[in-house]
C-alpha positions as CSV (number, residue, x, y, z in Angstrom):
1,X,1.6,-28.9,-8.8
2,X,1.8,-25.2,-7.6
3,X,0.5,-23.4,-4.5
4,X,-1.7,-20.0,-4.5
5,X,-1.2,-17.0,-2.7
6,X,-4.8,-15.3,-2.1
7,X,-6.4,-13.7,-4.9
8,X,-3.2,-13.7,-7.0
9,X,-4.0,-17.6,-9.0
10,X,-1.7,-20.7,-8.4
11,X,2.1,-20.6,-9.0
12,X,4.3,-23.6,-10.6
13,X,7.1,-25.4,-8.9
14,X,9.6,-23.6,-11.6
15,X,8.5,-20.4,-10.2
16,X,7.8,-21.0,-6.6
17,X,10.5,-18.6,-5.1
18,X,9.3,-15.7,-7.2
19,X,5.6,-15.9,-6.8
20,X,5.8,-13.7,-3.4
21,X,7.7,-11.4,-4.8
22,X,5.4,-11.1,-7.8
23,X,2.5,-10.4,-5.5
24,X,4.0,-8.1,-3.5
25,X,4.9,-6.0,-6.7
26,X,1.5,-6.5,-7.5
27,X,0.0,-5.7,-4.1
28,X,2.0,-2.0,-4.2
29,X,2.5,-1.7,-8.0
30,X,1.1,1.8,-9.4
31,X,1.6,5.2,-9.0
32,X,0.7,6.0,-5.6
33,X,0.5,3.6,-3.5
34,X,4.5,2.9,-2.8
35,X,3.7,7.0,-1.4
36,X,0.6,6.5,0.4
37,X,2.2,3.9,2.1
38,X,5.1,6.0,2.8
39,X,3.1,8.5,4.0
40,X,1.2,6.4,6.3
41,X,4.5,4.7,8.3
42,X,4.8,8.3,9.5
43,X,1.2,8.8,11.2
44,X,-2.6,8.0,10.4
45,X,-3.8,10.3,8.0
46,X,-7.3,11.8,7.3
47,X,-8.2,11.6,3.6
48,X,-8.4,15.1,2.8
49,X,-4.8,15.3,4.7
50,X,-3.6,12.4,2.1
51,X,-5.1,14.1,-0.8
52,X,-3.4,17.3,0.1
53,X,-0.3,15.5,0.4
54,X,-0.1,13.8,-2.8
55,X,-0.1,16.6,-5.4
56,X,-1.7,15.3,-8.7
57,X,-3.8,11.8,-7.3
58,X,-7.8,12.7,-7.9
59,X,-10.3,11.9,-5.2
60,X,-11.1,8.8,-7.3
61,X,-8.1,7.4,-7.9
62,X,-7.1,8.1,-3.9
63,X,-10.3,6.3,-3.3
64,X,-9.4,3.3,-5.2
65,X,-6.0,3.2,-4.1
66,X,-6.7,3.0,-0.3
67,X,-9.9,0.3,-0.8
68,X,-7.1,-2.1,-2.8
69,X,-4.5,-1.5,0.0
70,X,-7.2,-2.1,2.9
71,X,-8.7,-5.4,0.9
72,X,-5.0,-6.5,0.8
73,X,-4.4,-6.0,4.7
74,X,-1.9,-3.3,4.2
75,X,-3.9,-0.3,5.2
76,X,-6.7,0.1,8.1
77,X,-9.6,2.4,8.1
78,X,-10.6,3.9,11.4
79,X,-14.2,5.7,11.3
80,X,-14.7,7.7,14.6
81,X,-18.5,7.7,15.2
82,X,-18.8,11.8,15.1
83,X,-20.8,13.8,12.9
84,X,-19.8,14.5,10.8
85,X,-17.9,11.1,10.8
86,X,-14.1,11.4,11.4
87,X,-11.9,8.6,9.0
88,X,-8.4,7.8,9.5
89,X,-6.1,5.7,7.8
90,X,-2.9,4.1,9.0
91,X,-0.8,1.3,8.5
92,X,-1.9,-2.6,9.6
93,X,1.2,-4.7,11.0
94,X,1.6,-5.9,7.7
95,X,1.3,-2.8,6.7
96,X,4.2,-1.2,8.4
97,X,6.5,-4.3,8.0
98,X,6.3,-3.3,4.2
99,X,6.9,0.2,5.0
100,X,10.5,-0.9,5.6
101,X,10.4,-2.1,2.2
102,X,9.1,1.2,0.8
103,X,12.1,2.9,2.5
104,X,14.6,0.4,1.0
105,X,13.3,1.0,-2.3
106,X,13.9,5.3,-1.8
107,X,17.0,5.0,-0.8
108,X,18.0,3.0,-3.9
109,X,15.9,4.7,-6.1
110,X,18.0,7.8,-5.0
111,X,21.3,6.1,-5.4
112,X,20.0,4.9,-8.9
113,X,19.1,8.4,-10.1
114,X,22.6,10.1,-8.8
């Protein structure tokens, strides 16, 4: 019998070692999540600044990706009680741990492409 990993289903005994890898790939999968994590690893960023830093991403897609990362505990949304409200995004403790993995992926990708 396998065990469950949050909302990612059960893992069979045969693939128990691969389940955490698949879970992480699912969490950071997609075109934009790695870029978002990479940007937030350097500083907290407001939504519009983040949108400017990622050419080609739509407002809807950025919102969706940020919500998914927030739901997975990678990104935190900080709302300042001002008028208009100031909203910043930053990495959680888990997100900061993940950012070093994203950095390693970047290094591997550069080596692979050269």
